[in-house]
KOLKE-240531 format. One record per residue (C-alpha): chain; x, y, z. Coordinates in steps of 0.25 Angstrom, whole numbers. Each point is the difference from the previous one (the first is absolute). Example, Ala and Ser with C-alpha at 12.3 -4.5 7.8 and 13.67 -1.06 7.14 Angstrom:
<atoms>
<atom><chain>A</chain><px>49</px><py>-18</py><pz>31</pz></atom>
<atom><chain>A</chain><px>6</px><py>14</py><pz>-2</pz></atom>
</atoms>
This chain:
<atoms>
<atom><chain>A</chain><px>-1</px><py>-262</py><pz>-19</pz></atom>
<atom><chain>A</chain><px>-7</px><py>10</py><pz>-9</pz></atom>
<atom><chain>A</chain><px>-13</px><py>6</py><pz>5</pz></atom>
<atom><chain>A</chain><px>-13</px><py>-7</py><pz>-3</pz></atom>
<atom><chain>A</chain><px>-3</px><py>2</py><pz>-15</pz></atom>
<atom><chain>A</chain><px>13</px><py>6</py><pz>-3</pz></atom>
<atom><chain>A</chain><px>9</px><py>-8</py><pz>-9</pz></atom>
<atom><chain>A</chain><px>15</px><py>0</py><pz>2</pz></atom>
<atom><chain>A</chain><px>9</px><py>-1</py><pz>-12</pz></atom>
<atom><chain>A</chain><px>14</px><py>5</py><pz>3</pz></atom>
<atom><chain>A</chain><px>4</px><py>-4</py><pz>-15</pz></atom>
<atom><chain>A</chain><px>-9</px><py>11</py><pz>-6</pz></atom>
<atom><chain>A</chain><px>9</px><py>12</py><pz>-6</pz></atom>
<atom><chain>A</chain><px>-7</px><py>13</py><pz>-4</pz></atom>
<atom><chain>A</chain><px>5</px><py>8</py><pz>-12</pz></atom>
<atom><chain>A</chain><px>5</px><py>13</py><pz>5</pz></atom>
<atom><chain>A</chain><px>-9</px><py>12</py><pz>-3</pz></atom>
<atom><chain>A</chain><px>4</px><py>9</py><pz>-10</pz></atom>
<atom><chain>A</chain><px>-5</px><py>13</py><pz>-5</pz></atom>
<atom><chain>A</chain><px>-6</px><py>12</py><pz>8</pz></atom>
<atom><chain>A</chain><px>-10</px><py>-3</py><pz>12</pz></atom>
<atom><chain>A</chain><px>-10</px><py>11</py><pz>2</pz></atom>
<atom><chain>A</chain><px>-10</px><py>3</py><pz>11</pz></atom>
<atom><chain>A</chain><px>-13</px><py>6</py><pz>0</pz></atom>
<atom><chain>A</chain><px>0</px><py>15</py><pz>2</pz></atom>
<atom><chain>A</chain><px>-3</px><py>4</py><pz>14</pz></atom>
<atom><chain>A</chain><px>-12</px><py>9</py><pz>4</pz></atom>
<atom><chain>A</chain><px>11</px><py>12</py><pz>4</pz></atom>
<atom><chain>A</chain><px>12</px><py>1</py><pz>-9</pz></atom>
<atom><chain>A</chain><px>13</px><py>5</py><pz>5</pz></atom>
<atom><chain>A</chain><px>7</px><py>9</py><pz>-8</pz></atom>
<atom><chain>A</chain><px>15</px><py>3</py><pz>2</pz></atom>
<atom><chain>A</chain><px>8</px><py>12</py><pz>-5</pz></atom>
<atom><chain>A</chain><px>13</px><py>6</py><pz>2</pz></atom>
<atom><chain>A</chain><px>1</px><py>11</py><pz>10</pz></atom>
<atom><chain>A</chain><px>3</px><py>14</py><pz>-5</pz></atom>
<atom><chain>A</chain><px>8</px><py>9</py><pz>10</pz></atom>
<atom><chain>A</chain><px>-3</px><py>15</py><pz>1</pz></atom>
<atom><chain>A</chain><px>4</px><py>11</py><pz>9</pz></atom>
<atom><chain>A</chain><px>14</px><py>-6</py><pz>1</pz></atom>
<atom><chain>A</chain><px>9</px><py>8</py><pz>10</pz></atom>
<atom><chain>A</chain><px>15</px><py>-3</py><pz>1</pz></atom>
<atom><chain>A</chain><px>-2</px><py>-13</py><pz>-8</pz></atom>
<atom><chain>A</chain><px>1</px><py>-6</py><pz>-14</pz></atom>
<atom><chain>A</chain><px>-9</px><py>-10</py><pz>-7</pz></atom>
<atom><chain>A</chain><px>1</px><py>-10</py><pz>-12</pz></atom>
<atom><chain>A</chain><px>-13</px><py>-6</py><pz>-3</pz></atom>
<atom><chain>A</chain><px>-5</px><py>-5</py><pz>13</pz></atom>
<atom><chain>A</chain><px>13</px><py>1</py><pz>8</pz></atom>
<atom><chain>A</chain><px>2</px><py>11</py><pz>9</pz></atom>
<atom><chain>A</chain><px>12</px><py>4</py><pz>9</pz></atom>
<atom><chain>A</chain><px>6</px><py>11</py><pz>8</pz></atom>
<atom><chain>A</chain><px>11</px><py>6</py><pz>-9</pz></atom>
<atom><chain>A</chain><px>4</px><py>13</py><pz>9</pz></atom>
<atom><chain>A</chain><px>-4</px><py>7</py><pz>12</pz></atom>
<atom><chain>A</chain><px>5</px><py>-2</py><pz>14</pz></atom>
<atom><chain>A</chain><px>6</px><py>-14</py><pz>2</pz></atom>
<atom><chain>A</chain><px>-8</px><py>-4</py><pz>12</pz></atom>
<atom><chain>A</chain><px>-13</px><py>9</py><pz>-1</pz></atom>
<atom><chain>A</chain><px>-14</px><py>-2</py><pz>-4</pz></atom>
<atom><chain>A</chain><px>2</px><py>11</py><pz>-11</pz></atom>
<atom><chain>A</chain><px>-3</px><py>-9</py><pz>-12</pz></atom>
<atom><chain>A</chain><px>-13</px><py>-8</py><pz>-6</pz></atom>
<atom><chain>A</chain><px>-11</px><py>0</py><pz>-10</pz></atom>
<atom><chain>A</chain><px>-14</px><py>-4</py><pz>0</pz></atom>
<atom><chain>A</chain><px>-8</px><py>-8</py><pz>-11</pz></atom>
<atom><chain>A</chain><px>-8</px><py>7</py><pz>-11</pz></atom>
<atom><chain>A</chain><px>-11</px><py>-11</py><pz>2</pz></atom>
<atom><chain>A</chain><px>-9</px><py>0</py><pz>12</pz></atom>
<atom><chain>A</chain><px>-5</px><py>-13</py><pz>7</pz></atom>
<atom><chain>A</chain><px>-14</px><py>-2</py><pz>6</pz></atom>
<atom><chain>A</chain><px>-1</px><py>-15</py><pz>-2</pz></atom>
<atom><chain>A</chain><px>13</px><py>-8</py><pz>-4</pz></atom>
<atom><chain>A</chain><px>14</px><py>2</py><pz>4</pz></atom>
<atom><chain>A</chain><px>15</px><py>1</py><pz>-3</pz></atom>
<atom><chain>A</chain><px>10</px><py>-11</py><pz>-1</pz></atom>
<atom><chain>A</chain><px>15</px><py>5</py><pz>1</pz></atom>
<atom><chain>A</chain><px>14</px><py>-3</py><pz>2</pz></atom>
<atom><chain>A</chain><px>11</px><py>8</py><pz>7</pz></atom>
<atom><chain>A</chain><px>15</px><py>2</py><pz>0</pz></atom>
<atom><chain>A</chain><px>7</px><py>-8</py><pz>12</pz></atom>
<atom><chain>A</chain><px>10</px><py>8</py><pz>10</pz></atom>
<atom><chain>A</chain><px>-8</px><py>13</py><pz>-1</pz></atom>
<atom><chain>A</chain><px>-10</px><py>8</py><pz>8</pz></atom>
<atom><chain>A</chain><px>-13</px><py>2</py><pz>-6</pz></atom>
<atom><chain>A</chain><px>-15</px><py>0</py><pz>2</pz></atom>
<atom><chain>A</chain><px>-11</px><py>-4</py><pz>-10</pz></atom>
<atom><chain>A</chain><px>-15</px><py>0</py><pz>2</pz></atom>
<atom><chain>A</chain><px>-14</px><py>5</py><pz>-3</pz></atom>
<atom><chain>A</chain><px>-4</px><py>14</py><pz>5</pz></atom>
<atom><chain>A</chain><px>-9</px><py>12</py><pz>-3</pz></atom>
<atom><chain>A</chain><px>11</px><py>11</py><pz>3</pz></atom>
<atom><chain>A</chain><px>8</px><py>3</py><pz>-12</pz></atom>
<atom><chain>A</chain><px>6</px><py>13</py><pz>5</pz></atom>
<atom><chain>A</chain><px>12</px><py>-6</py><pz>8</pz></atom>
<atom><chain>A</chain><px>11</px><py>-11</py><pz>-2</pz></atom>
<atom><chain>A</chain><px>-1</px><py>-3</py><pz>16</pz></atom>
<atom><chain>A</chain><px>-3</px><py>-14</py><pz>4</pz></atom>
<atom><chain>A</chain><px>-10</px><py>4</py><pz>11</pz></atom>
<atom><chain>A</chain><px>-9</px><py>6</py><pz>-11</pz></atom>
<atom><chain>A</chain><px>-2</px><py>-14</py><pz>-6</pz></atom>
<atom><chain>A</chain><px>-12</px><py>-7</py><pz>4</pz></atom>
<atom><chain>A</chain><px>3</px><py>-14</py><pz>-2</pz></atom>
<atom><chain>A</chain><px>15</px><py>-3</py><pz>-2</pz></atom>
<atom><chain>A</chain><px>12</px><py>-10</py><pz>0</pz></atom>
<atom><chain>A</chain><px>12</px><py>7</py><pz>6</pz></atom>
<atom><chain>A</chain><px>12</px><py>-7</py><pz>-4</pz></atom>
<atom><chain>A</chain><px>14</px><py>1</py><pz>7</pz></atom>
<atom><chain>A</chain><px>13</px><py>-2</py><pz>-5</pz></atom>
<atom><chain>A</chain><px>2</px><py>-12</py><pz>9</pz></atom>
<atom><chain>A</chain><px>-10</px><py>-9</py><pz>-8</pz></atom>
<atom><chain>A</chain><px>-12</px><py>3</py><pz>10</pz></atom>
<atom><chain>A</chain><px>-13</px><py>7</py><pz>-3</pz></atom>
<atom><chain>A</chain><px>-10</px><py>6</py><pz>9</pz></atom>
<atom><chain>A</chain><px>-15</px><py>1</py><pz>-3</pz></atom>
<atom><chain>A</chain><px>-4</px><py>14</py><pz>4</pz></atom>
<atom><chain>A</chain><px>-13</px><py>8</py><pz>-2</pz></atom>
<atom><chain>A</chain><px>1</px><py>15</py><pz>0</pz></atom>
<atom><chain>A</chain><px>13</px><py>-2</py><pz>7</pz></atom>
<atom><chain>A</chain><px>-5</px><py>-10</py><pz>11</pz></atom>
<atom><chain>A</chain><px>7</px><py>-13</py><pz>1</pz></atom>
<atom><chain>A</chain><px>-9</px><py>-13</py><pz>-2</pz></atom>
<atom><chain>A</chain><px>9</px><py>-11</py><pz>-4</pz></atom>
<atom><chain>A</chain><px>13</px><py>-4</py><pz>-6</pz></atom>
<atom><chain>A</chain><px>9</px><py>-11</py><pz>-7</pz></atom>
<atom><chain>A</chain><px>12</px><py>-3</py><pz>-8</pz></atom>
<atom><chain>A</chain><px>1</px><py>2</py><pz>-16</pz></atom>
<atom><chain>A</chain><px>11</px><py>-2</py><pz>-10</pz></atom>
<atom><chain>A</chain><px>1</px><py>9</py><pz>-14</pz></atom>
<atom><chain>A</chain><px>-7</px><py>-13</py><pz>-6</pz></atom>
<atom><chain>A</chain><px>-13</px><py>1</py><pz>7</pz></atom>
<atom><chain>A</chain><px>-13</px><py>6</py><pz>-5</pz></atom>
<atom><chain>A</chain><px>-9</px><py>8</py><pz>8</pz></atom>
<atom><chain>A</chain><px>-15</px><py>3</py><pz>-2</pz></atom>
<atom><chain>A</chain><px>-10</px><py>10</py><pz>6</pz></atom>
<atom><chain>A</chain><px>-14</px><py>-3</py><pz>-4</pz></atom>
<atom><chain>A</chain><px>-13</px><py>7</py><pz>3</pz></atom>
<atom><chain>A</chain><px>-12</px><py>-8</py><pz>0</pz></atom>
<atom><chain>A</chain><px>-14</px><py>6</py><pz>5</pz></atom>
<atom><chain>A</chain><px>8</px><py>11</py><pz>8</pz></atom>
<atom><chain>A</chain><px>9</px><py>-11</py><pz>7</pz></atom>
<atom><chain>A</chain><px>15</px><py>2</py><pz>-3</pz></atom>
<atom><chain>A</chain><px>8</px><py>-13</py><pz>0</pz></atom>
<atom><chain>A</chain><px>15</px><py>-1</py><pz>0</pz></atom>
<atom><chain>A</chain><px>7</px><py>-12</py><pz>-7</pz></atom>
<atom><chain>A</chain><px>15</px><py>-5</py><pz>-2</pz></atom>
<atom><chain>A</chain><px>2</px><py>-10</py><pz>-11</pz></atom>
<atom><chain>A</chain><px>-15</px><py>-3</py><pz>-1</pz></atom>
<atom><chain>A</chain><px>-2</px><py>-3</py><pz>15</pz></atom>
<atom><chain>A</chain><px>-9</px><py>9</py><pz>8</pz></atom>
<atom><chain>A</chain><px>8</px><py>5</py><pz>12</pz></atom>
<atom><chain>A</chain><px>-9</px><py>11</py><pz>5</pz></atom>
<atom><chain>A</chain><px>-14</px><py>6</py><pz>-1</pz></atom>
<atom><chain>A</chain><px>-3</px><py>14</py><pz>4</pz></atom>
<atom><chain>A</chain><px>-10</px><py>3</py><pz>10</pz></atom>
<atom><chain>A</chain><px>-1</px><py>14</py><pz>-6</pz></atom>
<atom><chain>A</chain><px>-10</px><py>1</py><pz>-11</pz></atom>
<atom><chain>A</chain><px>6</px><py>6</py><pz>-13</pz></atom>
<atom><chain>A</chain><px>-6</px><py>13</py><pz>-5</pz></atom>
<atom><chain>A</chain><px>1</px><py>1</py><pz>-15</pz></atom>
<atom><chain>A</chain><px>6</px><py>4</py><pz>-10</pz></atom>
<atom><chain>A</chain><px>14</px><py>-4</py><pz>4</pz></atom>
<atom><chain>A</chain><px>13</px><py>2</py><pz>-8</pz></atom>
<atom><chain>A</chain><px>13</px><py>-8</py><pz>2</pz></atom>
<atom><chain>A</chain><px>9</px><py>9</py><pz>8</pz></atom>
<atom><chain>A</chain><px>14</px><py>-1</py><pz>3</pz></atom>
<atom><chain>A</chain><px>11</px><py>6</py><pz>10</pz></atom>
<atom><chain>A</chain><px>14</px><py>-3</py><pz>-5</pz></atom>
<atom><chain>A</chain><px>10</px><py>2</py><pz>11</pz></atom>
<atom><chain>A</chain><px>14</px><py>-5</py><pz>-5</pz></atom>
<atom><chain>A</chain><px>7</px><py>3</py><pz>-14</pz></atom>
<atom><chain>A</chain><px>-3</px><py>-12</py><pz>-9</pz></atom>
<atom><chain>A</chain><px>-13</px><py>-4</py><pz>8</pz></atom>
<atom><chain>A</chain><px>-10</px><py>-4</py><pz>-10</pz></atom>
<atom><chain>A</chain><px>-12</px><py>-8</py><pz>-6</pz></atom>
<atom><chain>A</chain><px>5</px><py>-10</py><pz>-10</pz></atom>
<atom><chain>A</chain><px>-13</px><py>-4</py><pz>-5</pz></atom>
<atom><chain>A</chain><px>-15</px><py>4</py><pz>2</pz></atom>
<atom><chain>A</chain><px>-13</px><py>-4</py><pz>-5</pz></atom>
<atom><chain>A</chain><px>-14</px><py>6</py><pz>3</pz></atom>
<atom><chain>A</chain><px>-12</px><py>-10</py><pz>0</pz></atom>
<atom><chain>A</chain><px>-14</px><py>5</py><pz>-1</pz></atom>
</atoms>
């Protein structure tokens, strides 16, 4: 039975909509831009891609930071599978060590990741090279996402500005895509 006042007509066929569907602009526009790597050490870049090309085969002696800074917004990125690397947001741009990154995903060569903040363990999970990760800063709160799903919210307030920071540990470890949103 239909709800009171609602007609039921299973024979009605609606034409498929064609054309572009637009929505009203939001009060705060999100601007996405490709990330630009700077201060590259023992690595190589090709557009937004960054990978460890030389150095110690198992050491944290390679990496780079983003030219762009983040106060509100975030970074979305993908990583190579089967390699060890750390990607996150930080204030210290002087070292390629993982413990210097304030908010980070620490990826293992076994398909697992840990969330670490200034080297301190917070959470963990699994991943594949097809996954996309995001670190977002909103009103000083840092949130961690995997494939669009929130997986952790930091209890440590962000001190801006932050840069995207990396520590590439194995030869071939890399970031396959990276976009900054503001």
